[in-house]
N, CA and C atoms as an extended XYZ file, in Angstrom:
258
Properties=species:S:1:pos:R:3:atomname:S:1:resname:S:1:resid:I:1 pbc="F F F"
N        56.432       68.137      173.368 N   MET     1
C        57.336       68.513      174.200 CA  MET     1
C        57.883       70.048      174.186 C   MET     1
N        57.869       70.323      175.273 N   SER     2
C        58.521       72.022      175.499 CA  SER     2
C        59.637       72.065      176.533 C   SER     2
N        60.610       73.027      176.268 N   GLY     3
C        61.653       72.876      177.105 CA  GLY     3
C        62.947       72.994      176.390 C   GLY     3
N        63.972       73.125      176.826 N   ALA     4
C        65.382       73.167      176.277 CA  ALA     4
C        65.955       71.898      175.911 C   ALA     4
N        66.590       71.959      174.701 N   TYR     5
C        67.153       70.747      174.028 CA  TYR     5
C        68.513       70.783      174.456 C   TYR     5
N        69.391       69.631      174.650 N   MET     6
C        70.923       69.835      174.599 CA  MET     6
C        71.278       68.810      173.278 C   MET     6
N        71.952       69.176      172.498 N   ILE     7
C        72.548       68.328      171.567 CA  ILE     7
C        74.098       68.218      172.204 C   ILE     7
N        74.692       66.799      172.021 N   ARG     8
C        75.855       66.572      172.437 CA  ARG     8
C        76.348       65.225      171.797 C   ARG     8
N        77.670       64.858      171.982 N   THR     9
C        78.023       63.569      171.416 CA  THR     9
C        77.891       62.334      172.482 C   THR     9
N        77.306       61.509      171.939 N   GLY    10
C        76.982       60.118      172.657 CA  GLY    10
C        78.057       59.750      173.520 C   GLY    10
N        77.614       59.043      174.524 N   VAL    11
C        78.602       58.217      175.271 CA  VAL    11
C        77.837       56.753      175.417 C   VAL    11
N        78.796       55.965      175.824 N   LEU    12
C        78.543       54.522      175.931 CA  LEU    12
C        77.399       54.426      177.049 C   LEU    12
N        77.229       55.106      177.878 N   GLU    13
C        76.054       54.994      178.851 CA  GLU    13
C        74.719       55.273      178.301 C   GLU    13
N        74.695       55.937      177.048 N   ASP    14
C        73.570       56.221      176.320 CA  ASP    14
C        72.942       55.010      175.536 C   ASP    14
N        73.656       53.795      175.556 N   ALA    15
C        73.146       52.872      174.918 CA  ALA    15
C        71.812       52.310      175.019 C   ALA    15
N        71.264       52.224      176.075 N   GLU    16
C        70.135       51.760      176.400 CA  GLU    16
C        69.008       52.828      175.985 C   GLU    16
N        69.175       54.022      176.350 N   ALA    17
C        68.401       55.142      175.928 CA  ALA    17
C        68.051       55.258      174.512 C   ALA    17
N        69.463       55.198      173.665 N   VAL    18
C        69.217       55.114      172.265 CA  VAL    18
C        68.450       53.749      171.964 C   VAL    18
N        68.683       52.600      172.274 N   LEU    19
C        67.978       51.412      171.840 CA  LEU    19
C        66.369       51.686      172.286 C   LEU    19
N        65.933       52.336      173.141 N   ASP    20
C        64.536       52.653      173.578 CA  ASP    20
C        63.906       53.771      172.501 C   ASP    20
N        64.752       54.654      171.952 N   VAL    21
C        64.146       55.613      171.416 CA  VAL    21
C        64.196       54.891      169.864 C   VAL    21
N        64.996       54.215      169.369 N   GLN    22
C        64.995       53.387      168.206 CA  GLN    22
C        63.795       52.426      168.412 C   GLN    22
N        63.524       51.635      169.291 N   ASN    23
C        62.261       50.918      169.335 CA  ASN    23
C        60.869       51.532      169.372 C   ASN    23
N        61.155       52.722      169.699 N   SER    24
C        59.888       53.479      170.071 CA  SER    24
C        59.601       54.086      168.453 C   SER    24
N        60.585       54.668      167.836 N   VAL    25
C        60.346       54.848      166.549 CA  VAL    25
C        59.904       54.027      165.434 C   VAL    25
N        60.677       52.602      165.862 N   ILE    26
C        60.221       51.536      164.735 CA  ILE    26
C        58.882       51.105      164.950 C   ILE    26
N        58.259       51.260      166.353 N   SER    27
C        57.003       50.611      166.319 CA  SER    27
C        55.894       51.773      166.171 C   SER    27
N        56.327       52.983      165.570 N   GLU    28
C        55.330       53.868      165.338 CA  GLU    28
C        54.753       53.847      163.692 C   GLU    28
N        55.695       53.153      162.753 N   GLY    29
C        55.372       53.208      161.604 CA  GLY    29
C        55.306       52.120      160.631 C   GLY    29
N        54.491       51.980      159.629 N   GLU    30
C        54.690       50.816      158.662 CA  GLU    30
C        55.780       51.062      157.490 C   GLU    30
N        56.217       52.242      157.249 N   TYR    31
C        57.164       52.628      156.220 CA  TYR    31
C        58.533       52.429      156.593 C   TYR    31
N        58.874       52.164      157.524 N   PHE    32
C        60.204       51.973      158.280 CA  PHE    32
C        60.996       50.721      157.431 C   PHE    32
N        62.196       50.495      157.231 N   ILE    33
C        62.912       49.301      156.952 CA  ILE    33
C        62.491       47.995      157.767 C   ILE    33
N        62.852       48.332      159.113 N   ALA    34
C        62.633       47.250      160.020 CA  ALA    34
C        61.188       47.391      160.780 C   ALA    34
N        60.637       46.506      160.963 N   VAL    35
C        59.640       46.172      161.726 CA  VAL    35
C        59.758       45.774      163.006 C   VAL    35
N        58.891       46.154      164.097 N   SER    36
C        59.239       45.896      165.530 CA  SER    36
C        59.578       44.345      165.991 C   SER    36
N        58.823       43.300      164.982 N   GLU    37
C        58.835       42.090      165.213 CA  GLU    37
C        60.388       41.558      164.714 C   GLU    37
N        60.992       42.330      163.895 N   GLU    38
C        62.191       41.829      163.210 CA  GLU    38
C        63.410       42.594      163.970 C   GLU    38
N        63.157       43.774      164.981 N   PHE    39
C        64.152       44.494      165.530 CA  PHE    39
C        63.988       43.926      166.939 C   PHE    39
N        65.163       42.996      167.405 N   ASN    40
C        65.184       42.513      168.711 CA  ASN    40
C        66.511       42.594      169.312 C   ASN    40
N        67.125       43.844      169.121 N   LYS    41
C        68.604       44.050      169.741 CA  LYS    41
C        68.644       44.025      171.206 C   LYS    41
N        69.514       43.375      171.650 N   THR    42
C        69.481       43.460      173.158 CA  THR    42
C        70.393       44.502      173.764 C   THR    42
N        70.041       45.032      174.869 N   PRO    43
C        70.877       45.931      175.459 CA  PRO    43
C        72.657       45.992      175.222 C   PRO    43
N        72.868       44.670      175.468 N   GLU    44
C        74.249       44.491      175.337 CA  GLU    44
C        74.711       44.640      173.883 C   GLU    44
N        74.055       44.019      172.987 N   GLN    45
C        74.337       44.105      171.613 CA  GLN    45
C        74.417       45.580      171.314 C   GLN    45
N        73.295       46.375      171.973 N   GLN    46
C        73.357       47.889      171.689 CA  GLN    46
C        74.507       48.509      172.222 C   GLN    46
N        75.177       48.149      173.384 N   ARG    47
C        76.315       48.805      173.962 CA  ARG    47
C        77.454       48.314      172.959 C   ARG    47
N        77.486       47.138      172.702 N   ASP    48
C        78.715       46.666      171.520 CA  ASP    48
C        78.689       47.519      170.497 C   ASP    48
N        77.631       47.722      169.871 N   TRP    49
C        77.504       48.542      168.518 CA  TRP    49
C        78.061       50.085      169.010 C   TRP    49
N        77.557       50.546      170.069 N   LEU    50
C        77.903       51.859      170.302 CA  LEU    50
C        79.454       51.904      170.684 C   LEU    50
N        79.860       50.934      171.227 N   ARG    51
C        81.132       50.914      171.647 CA  ARG    51
C        82.132       51.144      170.501 C   ARG    51
N        81.836       50.239      169.487 N   ARG    52
C        82.371       50.005      168.320 CA  ARG    52
C        82.607       51.429      167.479 C   ARG    52
N        81.278       51.892      167.549 N   LEU    53
C        81.385       53.282      166.800 CA  LEU    53
C        82.069       54.416      167.460 C   LEU    53
N        81.960       54.444      168.752 N   LEU    54
C        82.843       55.419      169.679 CA  LEU    54
C        84.195       55.074      169.427 C   LEU    54
N        84.784       53.999      169.269 N   GLU    55
C        86.088       53.614      169.081 CA  GLU    55
C        86.522       53.987      167.639 C   GLU    55
N        85.613       54.026      166.631 N   ASN    56
C        86.381       54.653      165.406 CA  ASN    56
C        86.537       55.999      165.134 C   ASN    56
N        87.421       56.617      165.024 N   GLU    57
C        87.630       57.888      164.726 CA  GLU    57
C        87.046       58.317      163.626 C   GLU    57
N        86.531       57.673      162.790 N   ARG    58
C        85.597       58.381      161.592 CA  ARG    58
C        84.210       57.920      161.775 C   ARG    58
N        83.742       57.590      163.014 N   GLU    59
C        82.343       57.628      163.327 CA  GLU    59
C        81.862       58.252      164.687 C   GLU    59
N        80.593       58.652      164.708 N   THR    60
C        80.212       59.369      166.012 CA  THR    60
C        78.859       59.128      165.838 C   THR    60
N        78.238       59.558      167.132 N   ILE    61
C        76.860       59.460      167.321 CA  ILE    61
C        76.830       60.790      168.143 C   ILE    61
N        75.405       61.628      167.726 N   ILE    62
C        74.776       62.779      168.241 CA  ILE    62
C        73.602       62.340      169.012 C   ILE    62
N        73.401       62.645      170.297 N   VAL    63
C        71.999       62.596      170.980 CA  VAL    63
C        71.316       64.022      171.258 C   VAL    63
N        70.270       63.911      171.328 N   ALA    64
C        69.308       65.188      171.795 CA  ALA    64
C        68.945       64.648      173.072 C   ALA    64
N        69.044       65.509      173.878 N   GLU    65
C        68.474       65.416      175.393 CA  GLU    65
C        67.437       66.394      175.621 C   GLU    65
N        66.480       66.148      176.418 N   MET    66
C        65.596       67.073      177.024 CA  MET    66
C        65.074       66.701      178.414 C   MET    66
N        65.135       67.565      179.585 N   ASN    67
C        65.095       67.257      181.000 CA  ASN    67
C        65.903       65.852      180.953 C   ASN    67
N        67.136       65.881      180.804 N   ASP    68
C        68.178       64.835      181.175 CA  ASP    68
C        67.719       63.387      180.348 C   ASP    68
N        67.079       63.562      179.398 N   GLU    69
C        66.358       62.271      178.781 CA  GLU    69
C        66.745       62.245      177.220 C   GLU    69
N        67.387       61.286      177.008 N   VAL    70
C        67.678       61.155      175.244 CA  VAL    70
C        66.266       60.910      174.673 C   VAL    70
N        65.925       61.730      173.768 N   VAL    71
C        64.872       61.914      173.217 CA  VAL    71
C        64.949       61.728      171.665 C   VAL    71
N        66.405       61.628      171.235 N   GLY    72
C        66.548       61.695      169.821 CA  GLY    72
C        68.176       61.219      169.455 C   GLY    72
N        68.527       60.770      168.359 N   TRP    73
C        69.930       60.587      167.860 CA  TRP    73
C        70.100       60.264      166.662 C   TRP    73
N        71.266       60.465      166.066 N   ILE    74
C        71.841       60.249      164.960 CA  ILE    74
C        73.290       59.751      164.810 C   ILE    74
N        73.342       58.575      164.119 N   ALA    75
C        74.857       57.945      164.201 CA  ALA    75
C        75.242       58.359      162.714 C   ALA    75
N        76.623       58.741      162.699 N   PHE    76
C        77.377       58.761      161.472 CA  PHE    76
C        78.345       57.769      161.544 C   PHE    76
N        78.072       56.644      160.400 N   GLN    77
C        78.747       55.551      160.262 CA  GLN    77
C        79.920       55.489      158.967 C   GLN    77
N        80.990       54.993      159.159 N   SER    78
C        81.788       55.027      157.865 CA  SER    78
C        81.391       53.719      157.155 C   SER    78
N        81.615       53.601      155.977 N   GLU    79
C        81.150       52.424      155.262 CA  GLU    79
C        82.488       51.785      154.576 C   GLU    79
N        82.829       50.756      154.327 N   ASN    80
C        83.878       50.143      153.472 CA  ASN    80
C        83.784       50.241      152.149 C   ASN    80
N        83.252       51.438      151.488 N   ARG    81
C        82.907       51.611      150.173 CA  ARG    81
C        83.837       52.956      149.803 C   ARG    81
N        84.571       52.658      148.580 N   LYS    82
C        85.316       53.836      148.382 CA  LYS    82
C        84.424       55.177      148.247 C   LYS    82
N        83.222       55.081      147.644 N   ARG    83
C        82.494       56.284      147.379 CA  ARG    83
C        81.785       56.874      148.756 C   ARG    83
N        81.960       56.138      149.851 N   MET    84
C        81.351       56.590      151.232 CA  MET    84
C        82.516       56.902      152.030 C   MET    84
N        83.697       57.079      151.703 N   SER    85
C        84.966       57.029      152.649 CA  SER    85
C        85.290       58.343      152.935 C   SER    85
N        84.412       59.516      152.594 N   HIS    86
C        84.718       60.670      152.799 CA  HIS    86
C        84.265       61.128      154.271 C   HIS    86
């Protein structure tokens, strides 16, 4: 891929594109925690996950776009563990 990338905070409308990227990555390798047969999240479930993430002031998602297409993402999620609370 060549061209300019844009990095931005994700929005709810990114849910399906984020799911597509996730499915693509999972299907590429045998060394991931999940295998494609196990990962069957629906677009609705993905939107619910993203909505909860965006509503939490301690969590966020960053997406990378190229040519107005989401090509990557990373989520920062809080945990309910004392050592993960920073």
